[in-house]
RODO-2510 file (C-alpha; in nm, 4 decimals, decimal comma):
residues 229
     n   res          X          Y          Z
     1     m     0,7151    20,0764     6,6785
     2     t     0,6692    19,8012     6,8887
     3     a     0,6308    19,4544     6,7208
     4     t     0,3773    19,2516     6,6928
     5     y     0,3675    18,8731     6,7774
     6     r     0,3646    18,8510     6,4342
     7     d     0,6410    19,0233     6,3577
     8     v     0,8476    18,8642     6,6272
     9     k     0,7290    18,5157     6,5162
    10     a     0,8319    18,5476     6,1402
    11     d     1,1759    18,7117     6,2291
    12     i     1,2495    18,4043     6,4781
    13     l     1,1657    18,1663     6,1786
    14     d     1,3409    18,3650     5,9445
    15     k     1,6273    18,3242     6,1855
    16     i     1,5823    17,9876     6,1932
    17     t     1,5488    17,9178     5,8283
    18     r     1,8339    18,0818     5,7511
    19     g     2,0107    17,9010     6,0178
    20     v     2,1644    18,1916     6,2061
    21     w     1,9999    17,9494     6,5054
    22     a     2,0888    17,6454     6,4080
    23     p     1,8970    17,2876     6,4743
    24     g     1,8996    17,1927     6,8706
    25     s     2,0324    17,5088     6,9359
    26     l     1,8997    17,7270     7,2161
    27     i     1,7109    18,0391     7,1446
    28     p     1,7075    18,3757     7,3785
    29     n     1,5055    18,3627     7,6659
    30     e     1,1250    18,5495     7,6300
    31     v     1,3035    18,8453     7,8715
    32     e     1,6304    18,9205     7,6146
    33     l     1,3615    18,8481     7,3066
    34     a     1,1290    19,0923     7,4336
    35     e     1,4028    19,3721     7,4992
    36     t     1,5574    19,2826     7,1764
    37     y     1,2016    19,3105     6,9928
    38     d     1,0980    19,6147     7,1835
    39     c     0,7758    19,4549     7,3047
    40     a     0,6253    19,2890     7,5557
    41     r     0,6820    18,9378     7,7193
    42     a     0,3348    18,8310     7,6441
    43     t     0,3789    18,9125     7,3009
    44     v     0,7222    18,6939     7,2540
    45     n     0,5548    18,4337     7,4417
    46     r     0,2303    18,3970     7,1996
    47     a     0,5121    18,4015     6,9336
    48     v     0,6808    18,1223     7,0594
    49     r     0,4145    17,8853     7,1242
    50     e     0,2904    17,9324     6,7806
    51     l     0,6285    17,8062     6,6763
    52     a     0,6321    17,5592     6,9629
    53     d     0,2917    17,4597     6,7923
    54     a     0,3806    17,4162     6,4490
    55     g     0,6444    17,2555     6,5558
    56     m     0,9610    17,4597     6,4689
    57     v     1,0832    17,4885     6,8128
    58     e     1,0628    17,2448     7,1573
    59     r     1,0250    17,4527     7,4940
    60     r     1,0893    17,3060     7,8279
    61     r     1,0074    17,4214     8,1721
    62     k     1,2917    17,5398     8,3088
    63     a     1,4964    17,4317     8,0333
    64     g     1,4475    17,6819     7,7582
    65     t     1,3600    17,7284     7,4270
    66     r     1,5391    17,4920     7,1539
    67     v     1,5488    17,4861     6,7862
    68     r     1,4160    17,1609     6,6546
    69     m     1,7203    16,8934     6,5664
    70     a     1,4255    16,7704     6,2575
    71     p     1,0984    17,0610     6,2468
    72     v     0,7497    16,8793     6,3259
    73     r     0,5089    17,0032     6,0233
    74     q     0,1691    16,9460     6,0979
    75     a    -0,1118    16,9102     5,8967
    76     r    -0,4072    17,1626     5,9689
    77     f    -0,7681    17,0958     5,8174
    78     d    -1,0171    17,3978     5,8516
    79     i    -1,3513    17,3025     5,8180
    80     p    -1,4755    17,4125     5,5312
    81     l    -1,8519    17,5592     5,4024
    82     v    -1,9272    17,3470     5,1249
    83     r    -2,1379    17,7028     5,0150
    84     k    -1,8160    17,8928     5,0251
    85     e    -1,5931    17,6168     4,8459
    86     i    -1,8534    17,5972     4,5408
    87     e    -1,8696    17,9759     4,5303
    88     d    -1,5377    18,0388     4,5694
    89     r    -1,5084    17,7886     4,2554
    90     g    -1,7145    18,0404     4,0365
    91     a    -1,9710    17,7986     4,0703
    92     r    -2,3782    17,8084     4,1689
    93     y    -2,4156    17,6448     4,4571
    94     r    -2,7698    17,4888     4,5471
    95     y    -2,8571    17,2511     4,8542
    96     a    -3,1218    17,0130     4,8903
    97     l    -3,2906    16,8463     5,2578
    98     v    -3,3249    16,4719     5,1559
    99     h    -3,4166    16,3270     5,4993
   100     r    -3,4405    16,4235     5,8387
   101     d    -3,5673    16,1848     6,1854
   102     v    -3,5249    16,2226     6,5015
   103     l    -3,4160    15,8781     6,6743
   104     p    -3,2216    15,7428     6,9367
   105     a    -2,8479    15,7234     6,8633
   106     p    -2,7380    15,3983     6,7465
   107     d    -2,4915    15,1546     6,9223
   108     w    -2,2176    15,2348     6,6843
   109     l    -2,2774    15,6410     6,7013
   110     r    -2,2561    15,5905     7,0814
   111     a    -1,9518    15,4268     7,1097
   112     r    -1,7619    15,6475     6,8447
   113     l    -1,8758    15,9987     7,0018
   114     k    -1,8884    15,8511     7,3540
   115     l    -2,2515    15,9087     7,4230
   116     g    -2,5067    15,8631     7,6803
   117     g    -2,7344    15,4779     7,6614
   118     r    -3,0673    15,6942     7,6211
   119     a    -2,8825    15,9775     7,4013
   120     e    -3,1181    16,1075     7,1255
   121     v    -2,9893    16,2258     6,7897
   122     l    -3,1056    16,4433     6,4649
   123     h    -3,0355    16,2234     6,1061
   124     l    -2,9516    16,4423     5,8310
   125     v    -2,8902    16,3461     5,4841
   126     c    -2,8315    16,6499     5,2623
   127     m    -2,7099    16,7025     4,9139
   128     h    -2,5164    17,0022     4,7541
   129     y    -2,4818    17,1109     4,4221
   130     a    -2,2017    17,2749     4,1733
   131     d    -2,3616    17,4642     3,8601
   132     g    -2,6381    17,1689     3,9276
   133     i    -2,4080    16,8673     3,9055
   134     p    -2,4103    16,6672     4,2395
   135     y    -2,1066    16,8055     4,4290
   136     q    -2,1395    16,6529     4,8237
   137     f    -2,3682    16,4062     5,0107
   138     e    -2,4173    16,4848     5,3463
   139     d    -2,4863    16,1899     5,6180
   140     r    -2,5180    16,3987     5,9247
   141     w    -2,5775    16,3048     6,2940
   142     i    -2,6016    16,5898     6,5457
   143     s    -2,6355    16,5308     6,9324
   144     l    -2,9493    16,6311     7,0646
   145     e    -2,7530    16,6355     7,4445
   146     i    -2,5047    16,9363     7,3801
   147     l    -2,7750    17,1060     7,0776
   148     p    -3,1389    17,0453     7,1952
   149     q    -3,2218    17,3625     6,9432
   150     a    -3,1474    17,1674     6,6831
   151     r    -3,4687    16,9299     6,6754
   152     e    -3,6693    17,2409     6,6052
   153     a    -3,4108    17,3947     6,3677
   154     d    -3,4708    17,4427     6,0055
   155     f    -3,2410    17,2603     5,7692
   156     s    -3,4935    17,2755     5,5037
   157     q    -3,3095    17,6109     5,3342
   158     s    -2,9341    17,6040     5,4384
   159     g    -2,7237    17,2901     5,5682
   160     p    -2,6805    17,1760     5,9029
   161     n    -2,2968    17,2891     5,8995
   162     e    -2,3229    17,6609     5,8916
   163     w    -2,5881    17,6360     6,1684
   164     l    -2,3360    17,4551     6,3315
   165     v    -2,0577    17,7069     6,3080
   166     a    -2,2980    17,9801     6,4308
   167     e    -2,4291    17,8057     6,7376
   168     i    -2,1688    17,6358     6,9029
   169     p    -1,7396    17,5768     6,8933
   170     f    -1,5747    17,2839     6,8874
   171     s    -1,2418    17,1855     7,0898
   172     d    -1,1473    16,8768     6,9285
   173     a    -1,1899    16,7054     6,6562
   174     e    -1,1400    16,3822     6,4132
   175     i    -1,1056    16,3532     6,1003
   176     s    -1,0504    16,0239     5,8636
   177     f    -1,0157    15,9998     5,4607
   178     l    -1,1003    15,7143     5,2964
   179     a    -1,1978    15,5573     4,9600
   180     v    -1,5336    15,4102     4,9481
   181     p    -1,7134    15,2329     4,5949
   182     a    -2,0660    15,3646     4,5256
   183     d    -2,3391    15,1972     4,6570
   184     e    -2,6747    15,2230     4,4950
   185     t    -2,7714    15,5416     4,7178
   186     l    -2,4522    15,6785     4,6741
   187     a    -2,4510    15,6094     4,2868
   188     a    -2,7840    15,7858     4,2295
   189     h    -2,7392    16,0948     4,4360
   190     l    -2,3932    16,1799     4,3338
   191     g    -2,4582    16,0668     3,9255
   192     c    -2,2216    15,7628     3,9243
   193     r    -2,1933    15,3788     3,8648
   194     a    -2,2591    15,1704     4,1583
   195     g    -1,9266    15,0743     4,2681
   196     d    -1,7425    15,3700     4,1427
   197     a    -1,4596    15,4733     4,3887
   198     l    -1,5450    15,7682     4,5864
   199     f    -1,3889    16,0256     4,7955
   200     q    -1,4893    16,0354     5,1204
   201     t    -1,4265    16,2557     5,4973
   202     e    -1,5678    16,1039     5,8083
   203     r    -1,5343    16,3716     6,1266
   204     s    -1,6240    16,3853     6,4524
   205     t    -1,5826    16,6932     6,6863
   206     w    -1,6417    16,7443     7,0586
   207     w    -1,7270    17,0885     7,3071
   208     q    -1,4948    17,0432     7,5979
   209     g    -1,5476    16,5968     7,5833
   210     r    -1,9220    16,6308     7,4783
   211     a    -2,0324    16,4963     7,1312
   212     i    -2,1382    16,7359     6,8535
   213     t    -2,1866    16,5936     6,5630
   214     f    -2,0835    16,3234     6,3468
   215     v    -2,1102    16,3400     5,9628
   216     r    -1,9769    16,1637     5,6377
   217     l    -1,9056    16,3430     5,3190
   218     c    -1,8768    16,1413     5,0193
   219     f    -1,7951    16,3730     4,6428
   220     r    -1,8199    16,2739     4,3214
   221     p    -1,5046    16,0778     4,1348
   222     g    -1,2302    16,2893     4,0797
   223     h    -1,2784    16,4818     4,3455
   224     r    -0,9659    16,6974     4,4722
   225     m    -0,8547    16,7851     4,8746
   226     t    -0,6095    17,0636     4,9183
   227     t    -0,4729    17,1812     5,2342
   228     r    -0,1569    17,3459     5,3404
   229     y     0,0746    17,2539     5,6198
***
């Protein structure tokens, strides 16, 4: 049976891991690999490209592909749906829209997302609960330049992230993680004390250079985030 790109990728990674192809060594070219695995050259290309994206090999035009001397491990973060995140923990999910407003983009947001001078945005403040306990405070800004339909969208029953995932992909994202002290507003919504340390993420997304959204997500004290790389 003809090998898939996953088969090719797994076998190449196995050879690298076991030292068959040592760090710095040149691996066979795509034509040779295609013959070895009895598959199309495009299949090999995809497998090697993904290994390069993962930091395991280094591709250079006309110089071939070499095993990296020190593999670069890249952390990859999915943009989760909070509903699924909560339900996967076996908890009952509830959502509430706290505030909604359309307004000119404030200066700090225009600078952050590279919006035009007259850009309008939809500002949403939302709460997400797990078994009735505050789980996530969401402060979101959506660009109406690229998503004018957000102006009329109904966010009273489900969160904006679910709507965004269905409406538009993203090509670029910037994510920050930080600890912040709870102010009076956050303390009231998350059921903690003012001054308590909270885990916060800030995320900006773009589609082909055009801003989509900026969001701040704050979690109750003790929140843990886990990812794979």
